[in-house]
C-alpha positions in Angstrom: 99.8 111.9 125.7 103.3 111.5 127.0 105.5 114.5 128.1 107.5 116.0 124.9 111.0 116.2 124.4 111.9 112.9 126.8 113.3 109.7 126.4 111.2 106.7 128.0 112.9 103.5 129.0 110.6 100.6 127.9 109.5 98.4 125.0 108.2 100.6 122.3 104.9 98.7 122.2 104.2 99.7 125.8 105.3 103.1 125.3 102.9 103.5 122.4 100.0 102.4 124.6 100.5 105.4 126.7 100.4 107.9 123.6 97.2 109.6 122.2 95.9 107.9 118.8 96.9 110.2 115.8 99.3 112.3 117.6 102.5 111.8 116.1 103.7 113.4 112.8 107.0 111.5 111.9 108.7 108.3 112.9 112.3 107.9 111.7 114.0 104.9 112.8 116.4 101.9 112.1 115.2 98.8 114.0 117.3 95.8 115.0 117.0 93.3 112.3 118.6 89.7 111.5 120.7 89.7 114.8 123.4 91.5 113.0 124.2 93.5 115.9 124.2 92.7 119.7 121.6 95.0 121.3 120.8 95.3 125.0 117.3 94.1 125.7 116.5 93.0 122.3 113.0 92.3 121.5 110.9 92.6 118.4 107.2 91.8 117.4 106.9 93.5 114.1 103.0 93.0 114.1 102.5 94.6 117.4 104.9 97.5 116.6 103.0 98.2 113.0 99.6 98.3 114.9 100.8 100.4 117.5 102.5 102.8 114.9 99.3 102.7 112.9 97.3 103.9 116.0 99.7 106.9 117.1 100.4 108.3 113.6 98.3 111.2 112.6 96.4 110.8 108.8 98.9 112.1 106.7 102.0 111.1 109.0 105.0 109.2 107.8 107.2 106.4 109.3 110.7 106.1 107.8 111.8 102.7 108.5 115.4 102.2 107.6 116.3 98.4 107.2 118.7 95.8 105.3 118.9 92.3 105.3 121.6 89.7 106.4 123.2 87.4 103.9 123.5 83.8 104.8 125.0 81.1 102.6 124.8 83.5 99.6 121.2 84.6 100.0 119.4 87.5 101.5 117.0 87.1 104.6 114.5 89.4 102.8 113.6 90.6 106.3 113.1 94.0 104.7 110.4 92.9 102.4 108.7 91.1 105.3 108.8 94.7 107.1 107.5 96.5 104.4 104.5 93.9 103.7 103.8 94.3 107.6 103.4 98.0 106.9 101.1 97.6 104.1 99.1 94.9 106.0 98.6 97.4 108.8 96.9 99.8 106.6 99.8 102.1 105.4 100.7 103.1 102.0 104.5 102.1 101.1 107.1 103.7 99.0 110.8 102.5 98.7 113.7 104.6 98.8 117.6 103.8 99.0 120.1 104.9 101.3 123.4 104.5 99.7 126.7 104.4 101.8 129.3 106.5 100.0 132.7 104.6 99.9 131.5 101.6 101.9 130.7 98.3 100.4 130.1 94.7 101.7 132.5 92.6 99.4 131.2 89.4 97.8 133.3 86.8 95.5 130.0 85.9 93.9 128.0 89.0 93.7 128.4 92.6 93.0 129.4 94.2 96.2 126.5 95.6 98.3 126.3 99.3 99.3 122.8 100.3 100.2 120.0 99.8 102.8 116.2 100.4 102.0 114.4 103.5 103.6 110.7 102.6 103.5 108.4 105.4 103.6 105.0 104.4 105.2 102.4 106.9 105.1 98.9 106.8 106.6 95.8 108.3 104.8 95.7 110.2 101.7 99.0 111.2 100.3 97.5 114.7 99.7 97.3 115.3 103.4 100.9 115.0 104.4 103.5 117.4 104.7 106.2 117.1 101.8 109.1 119.8 102.0 111.1 118.4 99.0 115.1 118.8 99.1 116.3 120.6 96.0 119.8 120.0 95.8 120.5 118.1 92.7 122.2 120.2 90.2 120.8 120.7 86.8 123.0 120.4 83.7 120.6 122.6 81.6 119.9 125.1 84.4 118.7 128.5 83.0 117.6 126.9 79.9 114.0 126.6 78.7 112.8 123.3 77.7 112.7 122.2 74.1 109.9 121.3 71.8 106.3 120.2 72.8 105.3 118.6 76.2 103.6 115.2 75.7 102.4 112.5 77.8 102.1 108.8 76.9 98.7 107.4 77.5 97.5 104.0 78.5 97.2 102.8 74.6 100.8 103.9 74.0 99.5 107.2 72.1 101.0 110.6 72.9 98.8 113.2 74.2 99.8 117.0 73.8 99.9 118.7 76.9 101.9 122.0 75.8 103.1 123.4 72.4 106.7 124.4 72.2 105.4 128.2 72.1 103.5 127.6 75.4 106.3 125.8 77.2 108.1 128.7 78.7 109.4 126.9 81.8 113.0 127.7 82.7 115.1 124.9 84.3 116.2 125.9 87.7 119.8 125.6 89.2 118.9 122.8 91.4 116.3 120.0 91.1 114.4 117.9 93.5 116.5 114.8 94.9 115.7 111.4 93.5 114.7 108.5 95.8 118.2 107.4 96.1 120.1 109.4 99.0 123.9 108.9 99.5 125.7 109.7 102.7 129.2 109.1 104.0 129.4 106.7 107.1 131.9 106.3 109.8 133.4 108.5 112.5 133.2 112.0 111.4 130.5 111.3 109.0 127.9 109.6 110.8 128.3 112.0 113.5 130.9 114.0 115.6 129.3 112.9 119.0 131.4 110.4 120.5 128.3 109.1 122.3 126.6 108.1 119.0 129.4 105.3 118.9 128.3 103.8 122.3 125.6 102.2 120.3 126.5 99.4 117.7 124.7 100.6 115.0 124.4 104.5 114.5 122.8 105.8 111.2 123.8 109.1 109.8 122.7 112.4 111.3 122.2 113.9 108.0 119.8 111.1 106.9 117.4 111.7 109.8 117.6 115.6 109.4 116.7 115.3 105.8 113.7 113.2 106.4 112.7 115.6 109.3 112.9 118.5 106.9 111.0 116.6 104.2 108.2 115.3 106.1 107.4 117.8 109.1 107.3 121.3 109.8 108.8 123.2 112.8 106.7 122.2 116.2 105.6 119.0 114.9 106.3 115.9 116.8 108.8 113.2 116.0 109.0 109.7 117.7 111.8 107.1 117.7 110.6 103.8 119.0 114.1 102.4 119.1 115.9 105.4 119.6 119.5 103.8 120.6 122.0 106.6 121.1 119.4 109.5 120.2 120.2 110.4 116.5 116.7 111.2 115.2 116.0 113.0 118.6 118.9 115.2 118.3 118.2 116.2 114.9 114.6 116.6 115.7 115.8 119.0 118.7 118.1 121.1 116.4 115.6 121.5 113.8 112.9 123.0 116.2 110.6 119.8 116.1 109.5 118.3 119.4 110.5 114.6 120.2 109.6 111.5 121.9 112.3 108.4 122.2 111.8 105.1 123.5 114.3 102.4 124.1 114.1 98.9 125.7 117.8 99.4 126.9 118.1 101.6 129.8 122.0 102.1 129.0 121.1 103.4 125.5 118.5 105.8 127.0 120.9 107.1 129.4 123.6 107.4 126.3 121.1 109.4 124.4 120.2 111.7 127.3 123.7 112.6 127.9 124.2 113.2 123.9 121.0 115.3 123.7 122.0 117.5 126.8 124.7 118.7 125.1 122.6 120.7 122.8 120.8 122.4 125.4 120.5 126.2 124.7 
């Protein structure tokens, strides 16, 4: 196993080859896609990456893969869908979440303006074995009230099956409910990050996005890996949240930027 809390310069496939099998709890990353930015040392073999990730992720471990699509001549590349299928073909189970960019959209004369990217949640093994610490910050309109009426569930044939009668239903709605699978974040300087170093990379993603996934899918002391760690956003949030981290990037310059950024948060 590689040393924890370090950043390794190199192709992520080569770095993963040096890791123990079933050793990583969570991966949070936003990979390069569709030549939409200029990266230093860009190299991408999706099949090799998904195979490597499947080997190193623990049973119950999670990959958070933040990706979008380039629009060319009015149509999308659907690279994101190809990535999701690559994870499925590698043996992962895949769920789709949405990262909505608050106040930012990409205008189009011929379609509705685009405002989101995908966050594919890819997990290995039985869903019941993984960590899930749901964030509950969605205000409930009817907080403090009890549910009304009988509770039923719709059956396969369309009929309703009684689960609880009105008298048995004593559940009181809490002040805040669990989030949905659409997460909204403000972006840009001061929102994505307050670290100037983050913007020395062409495509930083919000620190809060990384933090929320780390909180959701790991516990303190777990190991978080970012195979294309860029300016170190995932690594910084893992460090601040009491998780161990490993980063890797094919660009020596980005590794140095991330190391400089993380050093600011040494205790």
